[in-house]
C-alpha positions as CSV (number, residue, x, y, z in Angstrom):
1,M,0.0,0.0,0.0
2,I,2.8,2.5,0.9
3,C,4.7,1.7,-2.3
4,M,1.5,2.2,-4.4
5,Q,0.9,5.6,-2.6
6,L,4.5,6.7,-3.3
7,L,4.2,5.7,-6.9
8,R,1.0,7.7,-7.2
9,N,2.6,10.7,-5.6
10,R,5.5,10.5,-8.1
11,V,3.1,10.2,-11.0
12,L,1.2,13.3,-9.8
13,L,4.5,15.3,-9.5
14,D,5.5,14.2,-13.0
15,I,2.1,15.3,-14.2
16,F,2.5,18.7,-12.6
17,R,6.0,19.1,-14.1
18,S,4.6,18.4,-17.6
19,T,1.5,20.5,-17.2
20,A,1.6,24.3,-17.6
21,L,-1.0,25.7,-15.3
22,A,-0.3,29.2,-16.6
23,F,-1.3,28.7,-20.2
24,G,0.5,31.7,-21.6
25,I,-0.1,35.4,-20.8
26,L,-2.6,37.0,-23.1
27,A,-2.0,40.4,-21.6
28,S,-1.4,42.2,-18.3
29,I,-3.9,43.8,-16.0
30,G,-3.3,47.4,-15.0
31,I,-5.2,48.9,-12.1
32,E,-6.0,52.4,-13.2
33,H,-5.0,55.4,-11.2
34,G,-7.1,55.9,-8.1
35,T,-6.4,57.8,-4.9
36,L,-5.7,55.9,-1.7
37,N,-4.8,57.4,1.7
38,A,-1.7,55.9,3.1
39,Q,-0.2,57.3,6.3
40,S,-2.1,60.6,5.9
41,R,-0.9,61.2,2.4
42,S,-2.5,60.5,-0.9
43,V,-0.9,58.1,-3.4
44,S,-2.0,57.0,-6.8
45,P,-0.8,53.5,-7.3
46,R,-0.5,51.4,-10.4
47,V,0.4,47.8,-10.8
48,I,0.9,45.4,-13.7
49,L,0.1,41.8,-13.1
50,P,0.3,38.8,-15.4
51,L,-3.1,37.7,-16.7
52,Q,-4.1,34.1,-17.2
53,V,-6.5,32.8,-19.9
54,G,-9.0,30.1,-19.1
55,F,-12.6,29.2,-19.5
56,F,-15.8,29.5,-17.6
57,N,-19.2,28.2,-18.8
58,G,-18.0,27.8,-22.4
59,A,-16.5,31.3,-22.7
60,T,-13.1,32.9,-22.1
61,A,-12.2,33.8,-18.5
62,L,-9.3,36.1,-17.5
63,Y,-7.8,35.9,-14.0
64,I,-4.8,36.5,-11.9
65,T,-3.1,34.0,-9.6
66,P,-1.2,35.8,-6.7
67,E,-1.2,32.9,-4.2
68,V,-0.7,29.2,-4.2
69,G,-0.9,26.9,-1.2
70,V,-1.3,23.3,-0.1
71,D,-2.2,21.2,2.9
72,P,1.0,21.0,4.8
73,N,0.2,17.4,5.7
74,A,0.1,16.4,2.0
75,P,2.8,14.0,0.8
76,P,6.2,15.7,0.0
77,A,5.7,15.2,-3.7
78,I,2.5,17.1,-3.7
79,I,4.0,19.9,-1.6
80,A,6.9,20.1,-4.1
81,A,4.4,20.3,-6.9
82,A,2.6,23.2,-5.2
83,H,6.0,25.0,-4.9
84,Q,6.6,24.4,-8.6
85,I,3.2,25.9,-9.4
86,A,3.9,28.9,-7.3
87,E,7.2,29.4,-9.1
88,G,5.4,29.1,-12.4
89,F,2.9,31.8,-11.5
90,N,5.4,33.9,-9.6
91,S,2.9,33.7,-6.8
92,N,3.2,33.9,-3.0
93,F,3.5,30.4,-1.5
94,I,1.1,29.7,1.4
95,P,2.8,27.0,3.5
96,T,0.2,26.5,6.2
97,N,-2.9,28.8,6.1
98,F,-4.4,27.0,3.1
99,G,-4.2,23.7,5.0
100,T,-7.9,23.6,6.0
101,L,-9.2,24.6,2.6
102,P,-9.1,21.4,0.6
103,N,-12.6,19.9,0.2
104,S,-14.2,22.7,2.3
105,P,-17.1,24.9,1.3
106,A,-14.7,27.9,0.9
107,V,-13.2,26.6,-2.3
108,D,-14.5,25.9,-5.8
109,D,-13.0,23.7,-8.5
110,I,-10.4,24.6,-11.1
111,F,-9.5,22.0,-13.7
112,A,-6.1,21.7,-15.3
113,F,-5.3,19.4,-18.1
114,T,-2.3,17.0,-18.0
115,N,-1.9,15.7,-21.5
116,F,-3.6,18.3,-23.6
117,T,-2.8,22.0,-24.0
118,Q,-5.7,24.2,-23.2
119,G,-6.7,26.9,-20.6
120,N,-7.8,25.9,-17.1
121,V,-11.5,25.6,-16.6
122,L,-13.1,27.5,-13.7
123,A,-16.3,26.3,-12.0
124,S,-17.7,29.8,-11.2
125,A,-17.2,33.5,-11.8
126,P,-18.5,36.8,-10.4
127,H,-21.6,38.2,-12.0
128,P,-21.2,41.0,-12.5
129,A,-17.5,41.5,-11.8
130,G,-16.9,43.9,-8.9
131,P,-18.8,45.0,-5.8
132,A,-22.2,44.3,-7.4
133,N,-21.5,40.6,-7.7
134,I,-24.5,38.5,-6.7
135,D,-23.2,35.0,-7.6
136,T,-22.9,33.2,-4.3
137,N,-21.1,30.3,-5.9
138,Y,-18.1,32.4,-6.8
139,S,-15.0,32.0,-4.8
140,P,-11.4,33.2,-5.6
141,L,-10.1,30.1,-3.8
142,W,-9.8,27.0,-6.0
143,Q,-8.8,23.4,-5.5
144,I,-6.9,22.0,-8.4
145,S,-8.3,18.9,-10.2
146,L,-6.2,17.3,-12.9
147,V,-8.0,16.2,-16.0
148,T,-6.3,13.5,-18.1
149,W,-7.5,12.2,-21.5
150,N,-7.8,8.4,-21.4
151,P,-6.1,6.3,-24.1
152,G,-8.2,5.7,-27.2
153,Y,-10.1,9.0,-27.0
154,Q,-9.6,12.1,-29.2
155,A,-8.7,15.1,-27.0
156,R,-10.5,18.3,-27.6
157,V,-11.0,21.6,-25.9
158,L,-13.4,21.5,-23.0
159,K,-14.6,24.9,-21.8
160,S,-16.9,24.2,-18.8
161,Q,-17.2,22.1,-15.7
162,A,-20.3,20.4,-17.3
163,E,-18.3,19.4,-20.4
164,I,-15.5,18.0,-18.2
165,E,-18.0,16.0,-16.1
166,N,-19.8,14.7,-19.2
167,A,-16.5,13.6,-20.6
168,A,-15.6,11.8,-17.3
169,N,-19.0,10.1,-17.2
170,A,-18.4,8.9,-20.8
171,G,-15.0,7.4,-19.8
172,E,-13.1,9.9,-22.0
173,V,-11.2,11.6,-19.2
174,T,-10.1,10.9,-15.6
175,I,-10.4,13.6,-12.9
176,T,-7.9,13.6,-10.0
177,K,-8.5,16.1,-7.2
178,T,-5.4,17.4,-5.4
179,P,-5.0,19.2,-2.1
180,I,-3.4,22.2,-3.8
181,I,-5.2,25.5,-3.5
182,V,-4.7,28.5,-5.8
183,E,-6.1,32.0,-5.3
184,C,-7.4,33.1,-8.7
185,S,-9.3,36.3,-8.8
186,V,-11.5,36.5,-12.0
187,I,-11.0,39.8,-13.8
188,F,-13.2,39.2,-16.8
189,T,-15.8,37.0,-18.3
190,P,-18.2,37.9,-21.2
191,G,-21.2,37.4,-18.9
192,G,-19.8,39.2,-15.9
193,G,-17.8,41.9,-17.6
194,L,-14.6,43.5,-16.6
195,L,-13.6,44.3,-13.0
196,P,-14.3,48.0,-12.4
197,G,-11.2,50.1,-12.5
198,A,-9.2,47.5,-14.4
199,K,-7.8,47.9,-17.9
200,I,-6.5,45.0,-20.1
201,I,-3.2,46.0,-21.6
202,R,-1.9,43.7,-24.4
203,D,1.9,43.2,-24.6
204,T,1.9,45.0,-27.9
205,D,0.4,48.1,-26.2
206,R,3.2,48.1,-23.6
207,R,6.1,48.4,-26.0
208,G,5.7,52.1,-26.1
209,D,5.5,52.5,-22.4
210,S,8.2,54.7,-20.8
211,S,9.7,54.8,-17.4
212,S,7.5,57.8,-16.6
213,D,4.8,55.3,-15.7
214,E,6.8,53.8,-12.9
């Protein structure tokens, strides 16, 4: 039993190494100038963050991933995989505080594909994006499930949780839930719109930027 568990952990780690959870940066997100009070003085901050491209409910979803964590009691191979994901996203690594989140009501599902290149699939999104959100299912905390196409089936892009579950029920894919948690704040979906105050900046738009913006 122990040998089988160690083998499974090694397989999971190999899968993570071969799976790019950040499926390319379409653009960056810039938080437009707004006035904040910090230590009795006004500041106008701006930040550029990498923007990830995935899917929600059949449509494109854009999100950022500033934090990655894992149950500290998980096997060493899984913890190592979480570290690798954090490095890939340039995210903060959360070594302990995410430990109680796996399989809790606080998290939702995010699906990453192991042997087919496509964007991650989110199970929920804010509607509308911003302080007016009324979707109680949305959470920025996600538990990673790995989706693997089974031998003998033609891989294709799956763009929703329903499509993934239907493929699993048909025996086309296998879903493996991990104890790794990522914090992915959704910035845009066609149904929910763009987060207020945010602006999508494509890489080509930034080529003319000068140091005066810093």
